[in-house]
C-alpha positions, 0 to 999 in steps of 0.5 A: 796903212802902211803896215796893211800894205806890207801884209797885202804884199806879203800875201800876193806874193806868196799866193798871188800872181808874184812872178818867180825870177827866171835863170839860164843856167845856175851858177854862183857869181861875185862882185867883179874883180872876184873869181868864185868856184863852188863845191858841193859837199856831201857832209853836214856843216861842221858844227865845229868852229874855231876862235874869231881872229881880231881881224874877223868879226860878226860884221864880216859877215852879213846881209843874207837874202833869200829867194826863189828862182825857176830854171826852164827846158821849155815851156810848161817844164820848170824847176825851182831853185833857191836862191842866196845873197849875202856880203862878205868882208875878205881878208887874210883870214877867210876864203869863203864862204860855206852855205848850207840847207836842212829840209825841215820835215826830213832834216836832209841837209845838202851843203856847198862850199864857194871859194873866193880868190881875188882877180887881176882887176881887183881893187887893192883895198877892196875886200867887199865882196857880194855873193850869189848862189842859186844852185839848190834845187828845191820843191815845191812848198818846202820848208827850209833852214839855210845857214851862211859861215865863213870859210874857215868856220869862225865861231859867232860870224854866221847868218841863219834864216829860215824860207818858205818856197812857194807852193802851187797857189802862187799862179807862177808857180802852178802854171809851170812847175809838173808837180802843180799839173796833178795837184787835184787828185780824188779817190774813191776805195771799193772794198767789195772789188778791192780797187781803187779808183783815181781821179785826176783833175787840171792836168792840162793834157798833161800825161801822167803815171800813175801807181799803188806803193808801199812806202817804207824806205822807198815806195815799192810797187804794189801793182802795175804802173798805169798811163793816164793820158792828158787828152782823155776827157775822163783822166782817171784809173782803177788800181786793184789793192790786195789789203788796205794798209797804213803804208799804202799810197796812190803816187803820181808823176808827170810822164816826163824824165826825172819828174817829182812825184806826188804820193798821197797814203790816205790809210796812215792812220788806219793801222788795226790790220797790222795786228792780225800777222801773229804766229804760234809756233807750237814746236818751238813755243815761240809767238812772234808778230810781224808788222806789214809796214813799218810803225812805231809801236810799244809790243809787250805780253800781257794777261787779261783779267776777267774782272774789268777786261784790262790786260796787265803787262808781263813783267819783262816784255815790253819792247819798241818795235818797228817790223817783228817781234819775238817771243819764245817758250810761251805758255797758251793760256787763254788769258795770256794776250799781245799789246800793241801801243801807238801814240793813237790808240791801244789793240789786244789781240789773244791769240789762244782765246778762241779754243785751238790750245789745250789750257791748264787750270788751279783746282783748291780744296780746303779740309780742315785746317789746310789748303790742298792744291792741284792742277789740271792739264792735259799736256805735260808742264810744271806750276809753282804755288804760293800764298799772297797778300792782294795789293790790287785787282792786279797785283800780289805780294808773296808771304813765303816761298813757292812750293814747285809741282810736275804734272805729267798728264798720268797722275794728279799731284798737289801740294798742301798749304798748312795754316789754312790762310784766309781773309779778303786779301789773301789769295792763292797764285799759280802759274808755269814755270817750264816756260819764260812767259806765263800767266798767273792764277788767282784764288782769293777771298778764303772764308775762315769759318768752315768747319773741322772736317768739311771739305770745300773745292774752288776750281779756276773755271766756270765749267760746273755752273754752265753744266747746272745752267744746261740741265735746268734749260733742258729739263724746262724745254722737256717739262713744256715738250710734255705738256704739249704732247699731253694737250694734244693726245686729249684734243685728239681723244675728244674729237676721237670720242665725238665722231663714235657718239655721232655714229652711233646716233644715226646707226639708232 
């Protein structure tokens, strides 16, 4: 029964009508007869400690207790402060304490040094000092990690504790902290008009500002600030946006000085639009991508395979980026793509697959006991060719040295591979060498039973099959049209003969 009562007390204190102690001013206090003064430090607590002398032990610092206090300027405009209490055994080797807290979400740290000295009225043998500090301003619902050490910092003499600041479910906090006045916010997106309607409830006659912003290092303006008056019956605003981005946030705050702002970023998981900003500069052969929002993503160039639509990373192209990636001297082949991988998904974009850029093709001719390899291209390029053994769908181990050839657009040079390599796992591999990033073309499964003197052609294209299919469809349509015309002509001839027979009969 006692255990159940403790659970109820904890739950009621966190979410019920638990009154937060009020303070008029924040500061530091010590036991009677001692003087305390504090100084905030911008530096985090020094993790390097010194060995403790014999007069200092872990019991010199104990009984640290944490709590929340409230400081109010006027009715309903209050702030929360962290209260830290502890007992210190003061001696010649300690001159005070250092208190630090870490905000667990952002790892932001803030510290204060409290120096203690004996007063004139202190008992000569009394060294126990009670310390209370309550000038750490905190926010609603924060998760903190608090550490207290002696000053100087002795190893093993430390107090640590986690603490959760009360949130808006606590009635006292909900009624007096401005952060909670706009705690109920709803929104609706009209993608046709590109507007976001924001509705705020439970503001209790408090004026509020609302705006759209892009969350980067700070939340940068993405539109004008709109005032929602607390006296309005319909507490809403319509905000215009340019593009729905994962860093697009709705920010609301009370219309008071230095008010904390509440942000809602409803599109943070919708990263699809980030991968569209790909630009290719033909003059420099440079391919760049720049994100509209900071994002942690792994970017790589890859080759899209026709067999299983898998995009295989090109060697040496993987980059971990947040905003921008640049690749120089890039081949404009349709199967060269950019892959974006986040912890949630993978996207593949192929900027050269829409026919805006001319591509090259590899062509093979098997003649007797040798293979002739040539390339077709509408631009000057350099290529290499080699024979390789296919190990899987995406890799091929070379069996010899590559052979090079250049193409200037006026002639069709070729290289001959003697010995006529053949077999189900033997491939001819070709790629561009005048660029830094290029895809490879493969012709595999070469036949071994062709007769001497015959010639067989293999081209990395479906143009001939497409032409045959087009001609077949055209001939079928032409035959159907001819049949239709013959039927119509036969019907008209029959009708004319019938009319002539009727006229002749009447004349008789």
